[in-house]
N, C-alpha and C positions, 0 to 999 in steps of 0.2 A: 317154311321146315327148315332151316337155317337154325333155330334156335333148338331142334331138337338136336342138333348134331353139335352143341355145344356152342354157338357163334352168337351173341346178341346184336341185333340190326343198330349203326350206329346213330346216336342223338346227337342234337346241338348243345353246345355248351350253355350253360347256367350262365345267365351274363348280369344277374343280382348280386351286388358286391355281398361276398360271403367270409364271414370270419370263421377260423377255424383255429383251437390252441389245441395240441397235440399233446397228450403227457409224456414226459421225456423216458419214464419209466414203466409203462403200460405194459403190463405182463401179454395182455392178451390181444392187444393192438401196437405193433412196435412202432415206433417214428419211421421206420426204413416205408412202412406202408404208403405214406404220403407222397411218395416222388410222382406218382401217375394223377393226383387230384388235379391239376391244373390242364387237364384234359377234358375235365368237367365243367369245374368251374374257371370263366374266362376271368374274372373280375376276384381273385382270391388271395385273403390277406390271412396268411397262413404262418405260426411260427412255434417252434418248439414251449413249452409249457415247462421250463425245469423244474427237476427235483423233486416231482410229483410222479403219483403211478395211474390208476384207472380211475380215480373219481377225484378230479383237481378242484371241482367246486363243492367238492367235501374237504379234502384235505386243505386246501388252503381259498377259504370262499373269497375273503378281500380280495384277493389277488384276481381270483378269476371275476368277481364284478369290477374291479378296476380293466381289465383286459376288454371285459362287453361293452363298457362305458366307453372307453377311449375309440372303439371301432366305431360306435355310432358317434361319436365327436366327429370323428376325422370322416365320415360320410354325409355329415351335416344331417342324420336323422332327427326328426322332432317328434 
């Protein structure tokens, strides 16, 4: 019944290594909204993706690919 009152049940944090690159100039989802991601992801690799808007993978695909590849290299994922 708590959800009906606007409260969601607390869930355990996600422990899988998680890479989030948040666009610096996203007009829909401001970077400031990342302030609580650590509550959901306990193994979070969060960095601002500078000088791009809402679609960094389209605005700077080479840099986006390098960030993703770098993350997988750091966690030794094969």
